[in-house]
mmCIF file of the C-alpha atoms, coordinates in Angstrom:
data_MODEL
# 
_entry.id   MODEL 
# 
loop_
_atom_site.group_PDB 
_atom_site.id 
_atom_site.type_symbol 
_atom_site.label_atom_id 
_atom_site.label_alt_id 
_atom_site.label_comp_id 
_atom_site.label_asym_id 
_atom_site.label_entity_id 
_atom_site.label_seq_id 
_atom_site.pdbx_PDB_ins_code 
_atom_site.Cartn_x 
_atom_site.Cartn_y 
_atom_site.Cartn_z 
_atom_site.occupancy 
_atom_site.B_iso_or_equiv 
_atom_site.pdbx_formal_charge 
_atom_site.auth_seq_id 
_atom_site.auth_comp_id 
_atom_site.auth_asym_id 
_atom_site.auth_atom_id 
_atom_site.pdbx_PDB_model_num 
ATOM 1   C CA . MET A 1 1   ? -8.403  272.045 -47.677 1.00 0.00 ? 1   MET A CA 1 
ATOM 2   C CA . LEU A 1 2   ? -12.177 271.797 -48.097 1.00 0.00 ? 2   LEU A CA 1 
ATOM 3   C CA . ALA A 1 3   ? -11.726 269.583 -51.166 1.00 0.00 ? 3   ALA A CA 1 
ATOM 4   C CA . ALA A 1 4   ? -9.411  267.248 -49.223 1.00 0.00 ? 4   ALA A CA 1 
ATOM 5   C CA . TYR A 1 5   ? -11.979 267.035 -46.444 1.00 0.00 ? 5   TYR A CA 1 
ATOM 6   C CA . GLY A 1 6   ? -14.665 266.212 -49.028 1.00 0.00 ? 6   GLY A CA 1 
ATOM 7   C CA . PHE A 1 7   ? -12.474 263.448 -50.490 1.00 0.00 ? 7   PHE A CA 1 
ATOM 8   C CA . VAL A 1 8   ? -11.954 261.832 -47.075 1.00 0.00 ? 8   VAL A CA 1 
ATOM 9   C CA . ALA A 1 9   ? -15.603 262.361 -46.073 1.00 0.00 ? 9   ALA A CA 1 
ATOM 10  C CA . ALA A 1 10  ? -16.810 260.603 -49.233 1.00 0.00 ? 10  ALA A CA 1 
ATOM 11  C CA . PHE A 1 11  ? -14.855 257.483 -48.305 1.00 0.00 ? 11  PHE A CA 1 
ATOM 12  C CA . ALA A 1 12  ? -15.977 257.741 -44.676 1.00 0.00 ? 12  ALA A CA 1 
ATOM 13  C CA . TYR A 1 13  ? -19.600 257.875 -45.836 1.00 0.00 ? 13  TYR A CA 1 
ATOM 14  C CA . GLY A 1 14  ? -19.064 254.789 -47.983 1.00 0.00 ? 14  GLY A CA 1 
ATOM 15  C CA . THR A 1 15  ? -17.491 252.957 -45.052 1.00 0.00 ? 15  THR A CA 1 
ATOM 16  C CA . VAL A 1 16  ? -20.435 253.745 -42.792 1.00 0.00 ? 16  VAL A CA 1 
ATOM 17  C CA . MET A 1 17  ? -22.834 252.558 -45.493 1.00 0.00 ? 17  MET A CA 1 
ATOM 18  C CA . ASN A 1 18  ? -20.848 249.328 -45.814 1.00 0.00 ? 18  ASN A CA 1 
ATOM 19  C CA . LEU A 1 19  ? -21.061 248.796 -42.057 1.00 0.00 ? 19  LEU A CA 1 
ATOM 20  C CA . ALA A 1 20  ? -24.851 248.811 -42.343 1.00 0.00 ? 20  ALA A CA 1 
ATOM 21  C CA . GLY A 1 21  ? -24.965 245.555 -44.302 1.00 0.00 ? 21  GLY A CA 1 
ATOM 22  C CA . TRP A 1 22  ? -21.662 243.764 -43.828 1.00 0.00 ? 22  TRP A CA 1 
ATOM 23  C CA . PRO A 1 23  ? -22.373 242.175 -40.398 1.00 0.00 ? 23  PRO A CA 1 
ATOM 24  C CA . PHE A 1 24  ? -25.582 240.615 -41.701 1.00 0.00 ? 24  PHE A CA 1 
ATOM 25  C CA . MET A 1 25  ? -24.066 238.730 -44.630 1.00 0.00 ? 25  MET A CA 1 
ATOM 26  C CA . ASP A 1 26  ? -24.121 234.965 -44.364 1.00 0.00 ? 26  ASP A CA 1 
ATOM 27  C CA . SER A 1 27  ? -20.583 233.838 -43.494 1.00 0.00 ? 27  SER A CA 1 
ATOM 28  C CA . LEU A 1 28  ? -21.086 230.561 -45.333 1.00 0.00 ? 28  LEU A CA 1 
ATOM 29  C CA . ALA A 1 29  ? -21.924 232.331 -48.598 1.00 0.00 ? 29  ALA A CA 1 
ATOM 30  C CA . SER A 1 30  ? -18.851 234.579 -48.717 1.00 0.00 ? 30  SER A CA 1 
ATOM 31  C CA . THR A 1 31  ? -15.286 234.726 -47.476 1.00 0.00 ? 31  THR A CA 1 
ATOM 32  C CA . VAL A 1 32  ? -15.541 238.474 -46.824 1.00 0.00 ? 32  VAL A CA 1 
ATOM 33  C CA . ALA A 1 33  ? -18.510 238.256 -44.437 1.00 0.00 ? 33  ALA A CA 1 
ATOM 34  C CA . PHE A 1 34  ? -18.345 238.996 -40.731 1.00 0.00 ? 34  PHE A CA 1 
ATOM 35  C CA . ASP A 1 35  ? -17.238 236.023 -38.649 1.00 0.00 ? 35  ASP A CA 1 
ATOM 36  C CA . PRO A 1 36  ? -18.225 236.287 -34.970 1.00 0.00 ? 36  PRO A CA 1 
ATOM 37  C CA . HIS A 1 37  ? -15.688 233.604 -34.015 1.00 0.00 ? 37  HIS A CA 1 
ATOM 38  C CA . ASP A 1 38  ? -12.741 235.388 -35.627 1.00 0.00 ? 38  ASP A CA 1 
ATOM 39  C CA . GLY A 1 39  ? -10.734 238.116 -33.905 1.00 0.00 ? 39  GLY A CA 1 
ATOM 40  C CA . LEU A 1 40  ? -10.604 241.835 -34.574 1.00 0.00 ? 40  LEU A CA 1 
ATOM 41  C CA . GLY A 1 41  ? -7.707  241.612 -37.028 1.00 0.00 ? 41  GLY A CA 1 
ATOM 42  C CA . GLY A 1 42  ? -9.360  238.918 -39.131 1.00 0.00 ? 42  GLY A CA 1 
ATOM 43  C CA . ASN A 1 43  ? -12.676 240.783 -39.281 1.00 0.00 ? 43  ASN A CA 1 
ATOM 44  C CA . LEU A 1 44  ? -10.962 244.066 -40.193 1.00 0.00 ? 44  LEU A CA 1 
ATOM 45  C CA . ALA A 1 45  ? -9.190  242.294 -43.064 1.00 0.00 ? 45  ALA A CA 1 
ATOM 46  C CA . ARG A 1 46  ? -12.526 240.824 -44.189 1.00 0.00 ? 46  ARG A CA 1 
ATOM 47  C CA . PHE A 1 47  ? -14.189 244.236 -43.956 1.00 0.00 ? 47  PHE A CA 1 
ATOM 48  C CA . LEU A 1 48  ? -11.430 245.861 -46.006 1.00 0.00 ? 48  LEU A CA 1 
ATOM 49  C CA . ALA A 1 49  ? -11.782 243.140 -48.642 1.00 0.00 ? 49  ALA A CA 1 
ATOM 50  C CA . TYR A 1 50  ? -15.558 243.652 -48.610 1.00 0.00 ? 50  TYR A CA 1 
ATOM 51  C CA . CYS A 1 51  ? -15.141 247.416 -49.137 1.00 0.00 ? 51  CYS A CA 1 
ATOM 52  C CA . LEU A 1 52  ? -12.659 246.928 -51.955 1.00 0.00 ? 52  LEU A CA 1 
ATOM 53  C CA . ALA A 1 53  ? -14.794 244.312 -53.678 1.00 0.00 ? 53  ALA A CA 1 
ATOM 54  C CA . THR A 1 54  ? -18.191 245.958 -53.398 1.00 0.00 ? 54  THR A CA 1 
ATOM 55  C CA . SER A 1 55  ? -17.943 249.720 -53.195 1.00 0.00 ? 55  SER A CA 1 
ATOM 56  C CA . LEU A 1 56  ? -14.515 251.073 -54.113 1.00 0.00 ? 56  LEU A CA 1 
ATOM 57  C CA . GLY A 1 57  ? -15.777 252.271 -57.501 1.00 0.00 ? 57  GLY A CA 1 
ATOM 58  C CA . TRP A 1 58  ? -18.754 254.064 -55.984 1.00 0.00 ? 58  TRP A CA 1 
ATOM 59  C CA . ASP A 1 59  ? -16.704 255.607 -53.186 1.00 0.00 ? 59  ASP A CA 1 
ATOM 60  C CA . LEU A 1 60  ? -13.949 256.764 -55.544 1.00 0.00 ? 60  LEU A CA 1 
ATOM 61  C CA . GLY A 1 61  ? -16.486 258.243 -57.951 1.00 0.00 ? 61  GLY A CA 1 
ATOM 62  C CA . ARG A 1 62  ? -18.262 260.036 -55.094 1.00 0.00 ? 62  ARG A CA 1 
ATOM 63  C CA . ALA A 1 63  ? -14.935 261.403 -53.828 1.00 0.00 ? 63  ALA A CA 1 
ATOM 64  C CA . VAL A 1 64  ? -13.830 262.653 -57.257 1.00 0.00 ? 64  VAL A CA 1 
ATOM 65  C CA . VAL A 1 65  ? -17.180 264.355 -57.926 1.00 0.00 ? 65  VAL A CA 1 
ATOM 66  C CA . THR A 1 66  ? -17.056 265.964 -54.480 1.00 0.00 ? 66  THR A CA 1 
ATOM 67  C CA . VAL A 1 67  ? -13.557 267.325 -55.104 1.00 0.00 ? 67  VAL A CA 1 
ATOM 68  C CA . VAL A 1 68  ? -14.419 268.612 -58.593 1.00 0.00 ? 68  VAL A CA 1 
ATOM 69  C CA . LEU A 1 69  ? -17.617 270.326 -57.418 1.00 0.00 ? 69  LEU A CA 1 
ATOM 70  C CA . THR A 1 70  ? -15.874 271.786 -54.365 1.00 0.00 ? 70  THR A CA 1 
ATOM 71  C CA . LEU A 1 71  ? -13.073 273.226 -56.475 1.00 0.00 ? 71  LEU A CA 1 
ATOM 72  C CA . ALA A 1 72  ? -15.452 274.498 -59.168 1.00 0.00 ? 72  ALA A CA 1 
ATOM 73  C CA . LEU A 1 73  ? -18.248 275.940 -57.034 1.00 0.00 ? 73  LEU A CA 1 
ATOM 74  C CA . GLY A 1 74  ? -16.584 276.407 -53.655 1.00 0.00 ? 74  GLY A CA 1 
ATOM 75  C CA . PRO A 1 75  ? -15.032 279.863 -54.145 1.00 0.00 ? 75  PRO A CA 1 
ATOM 76  C CA . THR A 1 76  ? -18.250 281.331 -55.539 1.00 0.00 ? 76  THR A CA 1 
ATOM 77  C CA . LEU A 1 77  ? -20.371 279.781 -52.801 1.00 0.00 ? 77  LEU A CA 1 
ATOM 78  C CA . LEU A 1 78  ? -18.009 280.910 -50.039 1.00 0.00 ? 78  LEU A CA 1 
ATOM 79  C CA . LYS A 1 79  ? -17.967 284.429 -51.492 1.00 0.00 ? 79  LYS A CA 1 
ATOM 80  C CA . ALA A 1 80  ? -21.784 284.536 -51.455 1.00 0.00 ? 80  ALA A CA 1 
ATOM 81  C CA . LEU A 1 81  ? -21.933 283.215 -47.883 1.00 0.00 ? 81  LEU A CA 1 
ATOM 82  C CA . ARG A 1 82  ? -19.378 285.766 -46.683 1.00 0.00 ? 82  ARG A CA 1 
ATOM 83  C CA . ARG A 1 83  ? -21.328 288.558 -48.367 1.00 0.00 ? 83  ARG A CA 1 
ATOM 84  C CA . ALA A 1 84  ? -24.560 287.374 -46.750 1.00 0.00 ? 84  ALA A CA 1 
ATOM 85  C CA . THR A 1 85  ? -22.843 287.263 -43.356 1.00 0.00 ? 85  THR A CA 1 
ATOM 86  C CA . ARG A 1 86  ? -21.595 290.832 -43.756 1.00 0.00 ? 86  ARG A CA 1 
ATOM 87  C CA . ARG A 1 87  ? -24.991 292.086 -44.880 1.00 0.00 ? 87  ARG A CA 1 
ATOM 88  C CA . ALA A 1 88  ? -26.827 290.306 -42.076 1.00 0.00 ? 88  ALA A CA 1 
ATOM 89  C CA . ALA A 1 89  ? -24.479 291.853 -39.481 1.00 0.00 ? 89  ALA A CA 1 
ATOM 90  C CA . PHE A 1 90  ? -24.424 288.820 -37.219 1.00 0.00 ? 90  PHE A CA 1 
ATOM 91  C CA . GLU A 1 91  ? -21.555 290.249 -35.186 1.00 0.00 ? 91  GLU A CA 1 
ATOM 92  C CA . SER A 1 92  ? -23.176 293.600 -34.387 1.00 0.00 ? 92  SER A CA 1 
ATOM 93  C CA . PRO A 1 93  ? -23.959 294.066 -30.686 1.00 0.00 ? 93  PRO A CA 1 
ATOM 94  C CA . VAL A 1 94  ? -27.555 293.980 -29.546 1.00 0.00 ? 94  VAL A CA 1 
ATOM 95  C CA . THR A 1 95  ? -28.702 297.182 -27.880 1.00 0.00 ? 95  THR A CA 1 
ATOM 96  C CA . PHE A 1 96  ? -31.965 298.119 -26.245 1.00 0.00 ? 96  PHE A CA 1 
ATOM 97  C CA . GLU A 1 97  ? -33.323 301.639 -26.401 1.00 0.00 ? 97  GLU A CA 1 
ATOM 98  C CA . PRO A 1 98  ? -34.298 303.073 -23.004 1.00 0.00 ? 98  PRO A CA 1 
ATOM 99  C CA . GLY A 1 99  ? -37.828 304.284 -22.454 1.00 0.00 ? 99  GLY A CA 1 
ATOM 100 C CA . ARG A 1 100 ? -39.624 301.615 -24.419 1.00 0.00 ? 100 ARG A CA 1 
ATOM 101 C CA . SER A 1 101 ? -42.286 299.750 -22.522 1.00 0.00 ? 101 SER A CA 1 
ATOM 102 C CA . ALA A 1 102 ? -42.450 296.024 -22.564 1.00 0.00 ? 102 ALA A CA 1 
ATOM 103 C CA . ALA A 1 103 ? -45.145 294.183 -24.461 1.00 0.00 ? 103 ALA A CA 1 
ATOM 104 C CA . PRO A 1 104 ? -48.422 293.803 -22.559 1.00 0.00 ? 104 PRO A CA 1 
ATOM 105 C CA . SER A 1 105 ? -48.752 290.618 -20.576 1.00 0.00 ? 105 SER A CA 1 
ATOM 106 C CA . HIS A 1 106 ? -52.132 289.915 -22.172 1.00 0.00 ? 106 HIS A CA 1 
ATOM 107 C CA . PRO A 1 107 ? -52.170 290.548 -25.897 1.00 0.00 ? 107 PRO A CA 1 
ATOM 108 C CA . THR A 1 108 ? -55.193 292.433 -27.108 1.00 0.00 ? 108 THR A CA 1 
ATOM 109 C CA . ILE A 1 109 ? -56.906 292.097 -30.434 1.00 0.00 ? 109 ILE A CA 1 
ATOM 110 C CA . ALA A 1 110 ? -57.440 295.366 -32.206 1.00 0.00 ? 110 ALA A CA 1 
ATOM 111 C CA . PRO A 1 111 ? -61.014 295.948 -33.399 1.00 0.00 ? 111 PRO A CA 1 
ATOM 112 C CA . ARG A 1 112 ? -61.564 295.715 -37.107 1.00 0.00 ? 112 ARG A CA 1 
ATOM 113 C CA . SER A 1 113 ? -61.992 298.914 -38.968 1.00 0.00 ? 113 SER A CA 1 
ATOM 114 C CA . PRO A 1 114 ? -65.439 299.263 -40.561 1.00 0.00 ? 114 PRO A CA 1 
ATOM 115 C CA . ARG A 1 115 ? -63.726 300.035 -43.850 1.00 0.00 ? 115 ARG A CA 1 
ATOM 116 C CA . THR A 1 116 ? -61.845 296.729 -43.846 1.00 0.00 ? 116 THR A CA 1 
ATOM 117 C CA . ARG A 1 117 ? -63.537 293.937 -45.710 1.00 0.00 ? 117 ARG A CA 1 
ATOM 118 C CA . CYS A 1 118 ? -62.510 290.804 -47.462 1.00 0.00 ? 118 CYS A CA 1 
ATOM 119 C CA . VAL A 1 119 ? -63.239 290.808 -51.175 1.00 0.00 ? 119 VAL A CA 1 
ATOM 120 C CA . THR A 1 120 ? -63.026 287.629 -53.169 1.00 0.00 ? 120 THR A CA 1 
ATOM 121 C CA . PRO A 1 121 ? -63.276 287.663 -56.942 1.00 0.00 ? 121 PRO A CA 1 
ATOM 122 C CA . ASP A 1 122 ? -66.302 286.032 -58.496 1.00 0.00 ? 122 ASP A CA 1 
ATOM 123 C CA . VAL A 1 123 ? -64.919 283.138 -60.493 1.00 0.00 ? 123 VAL A CA 1 
ATOM 124 C CA . ASN A 1 124 ? -68.089 282.849 -62.570 1.00 0.00 ? 124 ASN A CA 1 
ATOM 125 C CA . GLN A 1 125 ? -67.774 286.335 -64.052 1.00 0.00 ? 125 GLN A CA 1 
ATOM 126 C CA . PRO A 1 126 ? -65.408 286.700 -67.020 1.00 0.00 ? 126 PRO A CA 1 
ATOM 127 C CA . THR A 1 127 ? -62.637 289.207 -66.491 1.00 0.00 ? 127 THR A CA 1 
ATOM 128 C CA . GLY A 1 128 ? -61.722 289.844 -70.118 1.00 0.00 ? 128 GLY A CA 1 
ATOM 129 C CA . PRO A 1 129 ? -62.368 288.758 -73.689 1.00 0.00 ? 129 PRO A CA 1 
ATOM 130 C CA . ARG A 1 130 ? -62.958 285.046 -73.957 1.00 0.00 ? 130 ARG A CA 1 
ATOM 131 C CA . SER A 1 131 ? -61.150 282.944 -76.481 1.00 0.00 ? 131 SER A CA 1 
ATOM 132 C CA . PRO A 1 132 ? -62.996 280.273 -78.497 1.00 0.00 ? 132 PRO A CA 1 
ATOM 133 C CA . THR A 1 133 ? -61.198 277.595 -76.490 1.00 0.00 ? 133 THR A CA 1 
ATOM 134 C CA . LYS A 1 134 ? -62.637 278.955 -73.222 1.00 0.00 ? 134 LYS A CA 1 
ATOM 135 C CA . LEU A 1 135 ? -66.254 279.148 -74.428 1.00 0.00 ? 135 LEU A CA 1 
ATOM 136 C CA . GLY A 1 136 ? -68.798 276.648 -73.280 1.00 0.00 ? 136 GLY A CA 1 
ATOM 137 C CA . ARG A 1 137 ? -70.618 274.357 -75.752 1.00 0.00 ? 137 ARG A CA 1 
ATOM 138 C CA . SER A 1 138 ? -73.734 276.535 -75.865 1.00 0.00 ? 138 SER A CA 1 
ATOM 139 C CA . GLU A 1 139 ? -71.707 279.623 -76.718 1.00 0.00 ? 139 GLU A CA 1 
ATOM 140 C CA . ILE A 1 140 ? -69.872 278.061 -79.676 1.00 0.00 ? 140 ILE A CA 1 
ATOM 141 C CA . ARG A 1 141 ? -72.998 277.661 -81.863 1.00 0.00 ? 141 ARG A CA 1 
# 
């Protein structure tokens, strides 16, 4: 069912993309261009001819690739998504434990411990044996 939806959706996407440019074609340059003076039936026939002439190959290729990928990768992907849903326990009820106080209305910043300090490595000091390719010019001689 998902592959059939992908097949139809690929053609729907191509149709929407065709609608983006078809009304702006010059009607004098082509017989498949939009004609504001023609009725709905005539313009639909022109649009169908435009779709068949310009993008049927692209739309059919997109639809076939979508179906093949959906049939090849779909079961594995759906299995992984179902497993992730079970492990995440999205359907478990939310419960609140009684006796817990709410968060303070004004958050406080805890003082830093005197033992806490930020240490950054000194990039100028070598950390291990240096290879000849890492030596500077004065060290090679």
